[in-house]
VEXDREN-2710 file (C-alpha; in Angstrom, 1 decimal):
% VEXDREN-2710
k/r/px/py/pz
1/MET/-1.3/-15.0/26.4
2/HIS/-0.2/-11.6/24.8
3/LEU/-2.3/-10.6/21.9
4/SER/-1.0/-8.3/19.3
5/LEU/-2.7/-4.9/18.9
6/TYR/-4.5/-5.7/15.6
7/ARG/-6.1/-8.7/17.3
8/ARG/-7.2/-7.0/20.5
9/HIS/-8.7/-4.2/18.4
10/ARG/-10.1/-6.2/15.6
11/PRO/-13.7/-4.9/14.6
12/GLY/-16.5/-7.1/16.1
13/VAL/-19.6/-5.6/14.4
14/PHE/-20.1/-4.0/11.1
15/SER/-20.3/-0.5/12.5
16/GLU/-16.5/-0.8/13.5
17/VAL/-15.3/-1.8/10.2
18/VAL/-12.9/1.0/8.9
19/ALA/-13.3/2.5/5.3
20/GLN/-15.2/-0.4/3.6
21/ASP/-18.6/1.2/3.4
22/ALA/-19.7/-0.2/0.2
23/ALA/-19.0/-3.8/1.2
24/VAL/-20.4/-3.4/4.7
25/SER/-23.7/-1.7/3.4
26/LEU/-24.4/-4.4/1.0
27/LEU/-23.8/-7.4/3.4
28/ARG/-26.0/-5.7/6.1
29/ARG/-28.9/-5.2/3.6
30/GLU/-28.7/-8.8/2.5
31/ILE/-28.4/-10.4/6.0
32/ALA/-31.2/-8.0/7.3
33/GLY/-33.5/-9.0/4.5
34/GLY/-32.6/-12.7/4.7
35/LYS/-31.3/-12.7/1.2
36/ASN/-27.7/-13.6/1.9
37/SER/-25.8/-15.4/-0.9
38/HIS/-24.7/-18.9/-0.5
39/ALA/-21.1/-18.0/-1.6
40/TYR/-19.2/-14.8/-1.4
41/LEU/-15.7/-13.9/-2.8
42/PHE/-14.0/-11.1/-0.8
43/SER/-11.0/-9.7/-2.9
44/GLY/-8.6/-6.8/-2.1
45/PRO/-5.1/-5.9/-0.8
46/ARG/-3.6/-7.4/2.5
47/GLY/-4.8/-6.0/5.8
48/CYS/-8.0/-4.3/4.4
49/GLY/-10.4/-6.3/6.5
50/LYS/-11.6/-9.3/4.3
51/THR/-11.1/-12.1/7.1
52/THR/-12.4/-9.7/9.8
53/LEU/-15.6/-8.9/7.8
54/ALA/-16.1/-12.7/7.0
55/ARG/-16.2/-13.4/10.6
56/ILE/-18.7/-10.5/11.3
57/VAL/-20.8/-12.0/8.5
58/ALA/-20.7/-15.4/10.4
59/LYS/-21.7/-13.7/13.6
60/ALA/-24.6/-11.9/11.9
61/LEU/-26.0/-15.0/10.3
62/ASN/-25.8/-17.1/13.6
63/CYS/-26.6/-14.3/16.2
64/PRO/-30.1/-14.8/17.7
65/ASN/-30.1/-11.3/18.9
66/ARG/-29.4/-9.6/15.6
67/SER/-30.9/-6.1/15.0
68/GLU/-33.2/-5.3/12.2
69/GLU/-30.4/-3.6/10.4
70/GLY/-28.3/-6.8/10.3
71/GLU/-26.0/-6.0/13.2
72/PRO/-24.8/-8.8/15.5
73/CYS/-25.0/-8.1/19.2
74/ALA/-21.5/-9.3/19.9
75/LYS/-22.6/-10.4/23.4
76/CYS/-24.5/-13.7/23.1
77/SER/-22.7/-17.0/23.1
78/GLN/-22.6/-17.4/19.3
79/CYS/-20.9/-14.2/18.7
80/ILE/-18.4/-14.5/21.7
81/SER/-17.4/-18.1/20.6
82/ILE/-16.9/-17.0/16.9
83/ALA/-14.8/-14.0/18.0
84/SER/-12.5/-16.3/20.0
85/GLY/-12.4/-19.0/17.3
86/ASP/-14.0/-21.7/19.4
87/ASN/-17.4/-22.1/17.3
88/LEU/-17.8/-25.3/15.7
89/ASP/-20.1/-24.0/13.0
90/VAL/-17.5/-21.5/11.7
91/ILE/-14.5/-23.3/10.0
92/GLU/-11.6/-21.2/8.8
93/ILE/-9.2/-22.8/6.3
94/ASP/-6.0/-21.5/5.2
95/GLY/-5.9/-22.1/1.4
96/ALA/-2.1/-21.9/1.3
97/SER/-1.5/-24.7/3.6
98/ASN/-4.7/-26.8/2.8
99/ARG/-4.5/-26.5/-1.0
100/GLY/-4.9/-30.1/-2.2
101/ILE/-7.8/-32.2/-3.3
102/ASP/-7.7/-34.4/-0.2
103/GLU/-8.4/-31.5/2.0
104/ILE/-11.4/-30.4/-0.2
105/ARG/-12.7/-34.0/-0.3
106/GLU/-12.7/-34.0/3.5
107/LEU/-14.6/-30.7/3.7
108/LYS/-17.3/-32.2/1.2
109/GLU/-17.7/-35.1/3.6
110/HIS/-18.6/-32.8/6.6
111/ILE/-20.6/-30.3/4.6
112/SER/-23.8/-32.2/4.8
113/LEU/-23.9/-32.4/8.5
114/SER/-26.3/-29.9/10.3
115/PRO/-24.9/-27.0/12.2
116/PHE/-24.1/-27.9/15.8
117/SER/-25.5/-24.8/17.7
118/GLY/-26.2/-22.0/15.1
119/MET/-28.4/-21.6/12.1
120/TYR/-25.6/-21.7/9.6
121/LYS/-22.2/-23.5/9.0
122/VAL/-19.8/-20.9/7.6
123/TYR/-16.7/-22.0/5.8
124/ILE/-14.1/-19.3/5.5
125/ILE/-11.3/-20.2/3.0
126/ASP/-8.5/-17.5/3.2
127/GLU/-6.0/-17.1/0.2
128/VAL/-8.3/-19.2/-1.8
129/HIS/-6.3/-18.6/-5.0
130/MET/-3.6/-21.0/-3.5
131/LEU/-5.7/-24.0/-4.1
132/THR/-4.7/-26.4/-6.8
133/ASP/-6.7/-27.0/-10.1
134/PRO/-7.9/-30.3/-9.0
135/ALA/-9.1/-28.8/-5.5
136/PHE/-11.0/-26.1/-7.4
137/ASN/-12.6/-28.8/-9.7
138/ALA/-13.6/-30.7/-6.7
139/LEU/-15.1/-27.5/-4.9
140/LEU/-17.2/-26.7/-8.0
141/LYS/-20.4/-28.7/-7.6
142/THR/-20.5/-28.2/-3.8
143/LEU/-20.0/-24.4/-4.3
144/GLU/-22.8/-24.3/-6.9
145/GLU/-25.4/-26.3/-4.9
146/PRO/-24.5/-26.3/-1.1
147/PRO/-26.8/-27.3/1.6
148/ARG/-29.2/-24.6/2.6
149/THR/-27.5/-24.1/6.0
150/VAL/-24.0/-23.8/4.5
151/VAL/-22.3/-20.3/3.5
152/PHE/-18.9/-20.0/1.7
153/ILE/-16.9/-17.1/2.2
154/LEU/-13.6/-17.1/-0.1
155/ALA/-11.0/-14.5/0.5
156/THR/-8.1/-13.6/-1.8
157/THR/-5.6/-10.9/-2.6
158/GLU/-5.4/-12.0/-6.3
159/PRO/-8.9/-12.6/-7.7
160/HIS/-7.5/-13.0/-11.2
161/LYS/-5.9/-16.3/-10.1
162/VAL/-9.3/-17.7/-9.0
163/PRO/-10.8/-19.8/-11.9
164/ALA/-13.7/-18.1/-13.7
165/THR/-15.8/-21.0/-13.1
166/ILE/-15.4/-20.4/-9.3
167/ARG/-16.0/-16.6/-9.6
168/SER/-19.1/-17.2/-11.5
169/ARG/-20.6/-19.1/-8.6
170/CYS/-19.9/-16.5/-6.0
171/GLN/-21.0/-13.0/-5.2
172/HIS/-17.8/-11.0/-5.7
173/ILE/-17.3/-8.1/-3.3
174/PRO/-14.2/-6.1/-3.9
175/PHE/-12.3/-4.3/-1.0
176/HIS/-9.9/-1.4/-1.5
177/ARG/-6.9/0.2/0.4
178/ILE/-7.8/1.9/3.4
179/PRO/-7.2/5.7/3.0
180/VAL/-4.3/7.2/5.1
181/PRO/-6.6/9.7/7.0
182/ALA/-8.8/6.7/8.1
183/ILE/-5.9/4.9/9.2
184/VAL/-4.5/7.9/11.2
185/GLU/-8.0/8.3/12.8
186/CYS/-8.0/4.5/13.8
187/MET/-4.5/4.5/15.1
188/GLY/-5.2/7.7/17.3
189/LYS/-8.2/5.9/18.9
190/VAL/-6.2/2.7/19.5
191/SER/-3.3/4.5/21.0
192/ALA/-5.6/6.5/23.4
193/LEU/-7.2/3.1/24.5
194/GLU/-3.6/1.8/25.1
195/GLY/-2.7/5.0/27.1
196/ALA/0.1/5.9/24.7
197/VAL/1.1/9.5/23.6
198/ILE/1.9/9.6/19.9
199/GLU/2.7/12.7/18.0
200/GLN/0.3/13.5/15.0
201/GLU/3.2/13.6/12.6
202/ALA/4.4/10.1/13.8
203/LEU/0.9/8.6/13.2
204/TRP/1.0/10.0/9.6
205/GLU/4.4/8.6/8.9
206/MET/3.3/5.1/10.1
207/ALA/-0.1/5.3/8.2
208/ARG/1.8/6.1/5.0
209/GLU/4.3/3.4/5.5
210/SER/1.5/0.8/6.0
211/ASP/0.5/1.2/2.2
212/GLY/-3.3/1.0/2.9
213/SER/-3.1/-1.9/5.3
214/LEU/-4.6/-1.2/8.7
215/ARG/-3.0/-4.5/10.1
216/ASP/0.4/-3.3/9.1
217/ALA/-0.2/0.2/10.6
218/LEU/-1.3/-1.4/14.0
219/SER/1.9/-3.5/13.9
220/LEU/3.9/-0.4/13.5
221/LEU/1.9/1.2/16.3
222/GLU/2.6/-1.8/18.7
223/GLN/6.4/-1.4/18.2
224/ALA/6.2/2.3/19.0
225/VAL/3.9/1.7/22.1
226/THR/6.0/-1.1/23.4
227/SER/9.3/1.0/23.3
228/GLY/8.3/2.4/26.6
229/LEU/8.8/6.1/25.7
230/PRO/6.5/8.5/27.3
231/THR/5.9/10.3/24.0
232/VAL/6.5/8.7/20.8
233/SER/7.9/11.4/18.4
234/LEU/8.5/11.4/14.6
235/LYS/12.1/10.9/15.2
236/ASP/11.4/7.7/17.2
237/ILE/9.2/6.3/14.3
238/ARG/12.2/7.2/11.9
239/GLY/14.3/5.0/13.9
240/ILE/11.8/2.2/13.8
241/LEU/11.2/2.5/10.0
242/GLY/15.0/2.7/9.3
243/GLY/14.8/6.0/7.4
244/GLY/13.5/6.8/3.9
245/GLY/10.1/8.1/5.1
246/ARG/8.3/11.2/3.6
247/SER/10.0/13.5/6.3
248/ASP/13.3/12.3/5.3
249/LEU/12.8/13.1/1.6
250/GLU/11.1/16.4/2.5
251/ARG/14.3/17.4/4.4
252/LEU/16.3/16.9/1.1
253/VAL/14.0/18.5/-1.5
254/PRO/15.7/22.0/-1.2
255/ALA/19.1/20.4/-1.7
256/MET/17.9/18.7/-4.8
257/ARG/16.4/22.0/-6.0
258/ASN/19.7/23.7/-5.4
259/GLY/21.9/20.9/-6.5
260/SER/24.1/21.1/-3.3
261/ALA/26.2/18.3/-2.0
262/GLU/23.6/17.5/0.8
263/VAL/21.8/15.4/-1.9
264/PHE/24.7/13.0/-1.9
265/SER/25.5/12.9/1.7
266/GLY/21.7/12.7/2.9
267/PHE/20.8/10.0/0.5
268/SER/24.0/7.9/1.4
269/GLU/23.0/8.2/5.0
270/LEU/19.5/6.8/4.4
271/LEU/21.0/4.0/2.3
272/GLN/23.3/3.0/5.2
273/ARG/20.1/3.0/7.4
274/GLY/18.6/0.3/5.2
275/LEU/16.6/2.3/2.5
276/THR/16.0/0.2/-0.5
277/ALA/16.0/1.5/-4.1
278/GLU/12.4/0.5/-4.6
279/ARG/11.1/2.4/-1.5
280/PHE/13.3/5.4/-2.3
281/LEU/11.9/5.7/-5.9
282/GLU/8.3/5.2/-4.7
283/GLY/8.6/7.9/-2.0
284/LEU/10.3/10.3/-4.4
285/PHE/7.6/9.8/-6.9
286/LEU/4.8/10.4/-4.5
287/LEU/6.5/13.5/-3.2
288/PHE/7.0/15.1/-6.5
289/ARG/3.6/14.2/-7.6
290/ASP/2.2/16.1/-4.8
291/ILE/4.4/19.1/-5.6
292/LEU/3.1/18.7/-9.4
293/VAL/-0.5/18.7/-8.1
294/ALA/0.0/22.0/-6.3
295/VAL/1.8/23.6/-9.3
296/LEU/-1.1/22.6/-11.6
297/TRP/-4.2/23.3/-9.4
298/GLY/-3.0/25.4/-6.6
299/GLU/-4.9/25.4/-3.2
300/GLU/-7.7/23.2/-4.6
301/GLY/-5.3/20.6/-5.5
302/ILE/-3.4/20.8/-2.1
303/ARG/-6.7/20.3/-0.2
304/SER/-7.3/17.1/-2.2
305/LEU/-4.1/15.5/-1.1
306/PRO/-4.2/13.0/1.9
307/LEU/-1.6/14.9/3.9
308/SER/-1.2/16.4/7.3
309/GLU/-1.2/20.2/7.7
310/GLU/2.4/20.5/8.2
311/GLU/3.1/18.4/4.9
312/ARG/0.5/20.6/3.1
313/ALA/2.4/23.7/4.2
314/PHE/5.6/22.2/2.8
315/ILE/4.2/21.2/-0.5
316/ARG/2.6/24.9/-0.8
317/GLU/6.0/26.3/-0.1
318/GLU/7.9/24.1/-2.5
319/SER/5.6/24.5/-5.3
320/ARG/6.7/28.1/-5.7
321/HIS/10.2/27.0/-6.6
322/TRP/9.6/24.2/-9.2
323/ARG/8.4/24.3/-12.8
324/GLU/6.1/21.9/-14.5
325/PRO/8.7/20.4/-16.8
326/GLU/11.1/19.8/-14.0
327/LEU/8.6/17.8/-11.9
328/TRP/7.6/15.7/-15.0
329/LYS/11.2/15.0/-15.5
330/VAL/11.5/13.5/-12.1
331/LEU/8.2/11.5/-12.3
332/ASN/9.3/10.1/-15.5
333/PHE/12.6/9.2/-14.2
334/CYS/11.0/7.4/-11.2
335/SER/8.5/5.4/-13.2
336/ALA/11.2/4.3/-15.6
337/THR/13.6/3.2/-13.0
338/LEU/11.2/1.5/-10.6
339/PRO/10.8/-1.6/-12.5
340/ARG/14.5/-2.0/-12.7
341/ALA/14.7/-1.4/-8.9
342/ARG/12.2/-4.2/-8.3
343/TYR/14.4/-6.7/-10.2
344/GLY/17.5/-6.0/-8.2
345/LEU/19.0/-2.6/-9.3
346/LYS/21.3/-1.6/-6.5
347/ALA/20.4/1.5/-4.4
348/GLU/24.0/2.9/-5.0
349/ILE/23.4/2.9/-8.7
350/VAL/20.0/4.6/-8.3
351/LEU/21.8/7.3/-6.0
352/GLY/24.2/8.0/-9.0
353/MET/21.4/8.3/-11.4
354/VAL/19.6/10.8/-9.1
355/LEU/22.8/12.8/-8.9
356/GLY/22.6/12.9/-12.7
357/LEU/19.1/14.2/-12.5
358/PHE/19.4/16.9/-9.9
359/VAL/23.0/17.9/-9.5
360/LEU/24.3/17.5/-13.0
361/SER/21.5/19.0/-14.9
362/PRO/22.7/21.1/-18.0
363/ALA/22.1/24.5/-16.6
364/LYS/24.1/23.4/-13.3
365/THR/26.8/21.9/-15.5
366/GLU/27.3/25.1/-17.4
367/GLU/27.6/27.0/-14.0
368/ARG/30.4/24.5/-13.1
369/VAL/32.6/25.1/-16.3
370/PRO/35.2/27.8/-15.7
371/ALA/34.7/30.9/-17.8
372/LYS/38.1/30.8/-19.3
373/VAL/37.5/27.4/-20.9
374/ALA/34.8/28.5/-23.3
375/PRO/37.0/31.0/-25.4
376/ASP/39.7/28.4/-25.9
377/LEU/37.2/25.9/-27.2
378/ASN/35.8/28.5/-29.5
379/GLU/39.2/29.4/-30.9
380/GLU/40.0/25.7/-31.5
381/VAL/36.6/25.4/-33.4
382/ILE/37.3/28.5/-35.5
383/PHE/40.9/27.4/-36.3
384/ALA/39.6/23.9/-37.3
385/LYS/37.0/25.4/-39.6
386/GLY/39.6/27.7/-41.2
387/ARG/41.9/24.7/-41.9
388/ALA/39.1/22.9/-43.5
389/GLN/38.0/25.9/-45.7
390/LYS/41.8/26.2/-46.9
391/THR/41.8/22.5/-47.8
392/GLU/38.7/22.9/-49.9
393/GLN/40.1/26.0/-51.7
394/LYS/43.5/24.5/-52.4
395/PRO/43.5/23.7/-56.3
396/GLU/44.0/20.3/-57.6
397/GLN/47.5/19.5/-59.1
398/LYS/47.3/18.5/-62.8
399/PRO/49.4/15.4/-63.7
400/GLU/52.4/16.3/-65.8
END
């Protein structure tokens, strides 16, 4: 059976986990010292490694050859069976499809049984926030005082939806989005193992599109690898993404600055290729935020941005042509319009608003007004004022 890239290259030990150093360090210390908690709550955005780290914790708790630093060997029968999903002592439950009280009651009936082959029974409940209130209430007592050989690992993308009574009985370990440079580095290693040649700029484009999710980034990489091309370029990635990436917006920034017709034609092309209003505004905000950082803090600010060298060169060049008030105007427009775009504002309407922002600014509007119009307008104003003054000065007629 064919396995997707993110499953084939899923980390199997703590040292392979990407960009979650705080969580990994804490768990390794606890397991190495024999002070692991009876219940953990892993929270964070999608694709950041919550379920992967939960499986590694299950390996470390049951591995007979665990190192002194708490690292599982990944070679014994326990580690191999947990990695393949065949271990009877590691039970993974999808909270979205097993969310009722009946499923939790069934779990409570089996929880008192001793482990089959390992030292611990590990229950991994993914998307735990999807459980119903009766299911949470049924889980409370078991979660507070489970058997000594049982460890619960609850994973969620929305910890605020987990009742406080559940959170207080768990050790909460937050996860964060994976930085773009770390995703690029990981994708480079995976593509080398797969024998694929990917341009560096294409890796950066895919990493940025993944929004901090390594799983999403590897899914995009798989689309590029399976295309059969000898070398995957940035142009190929644009075709996969459908347009609207950072490189597309960078191409149109000089036109925005000059107010040329390319603003309309360029964005119209992107909309026809499937660019949504939300994605367009998010990309525009991030691009002009980076230019503002360069304007405010110069080279020091540019070095702090998570960009490739080519992108930093572009920001460095564009920052010479923009003033701070203009950049704040664009950022305010994007932040004000983005909520409306999320509630269904059409992309064509956003395009019209963008034209008003860049093309029809007051300075550019004055440039488009013919020179002969201004004197005529002034003459009419002067004539109107003269008539008004004469009317005021006209004496009132006394009644006879």
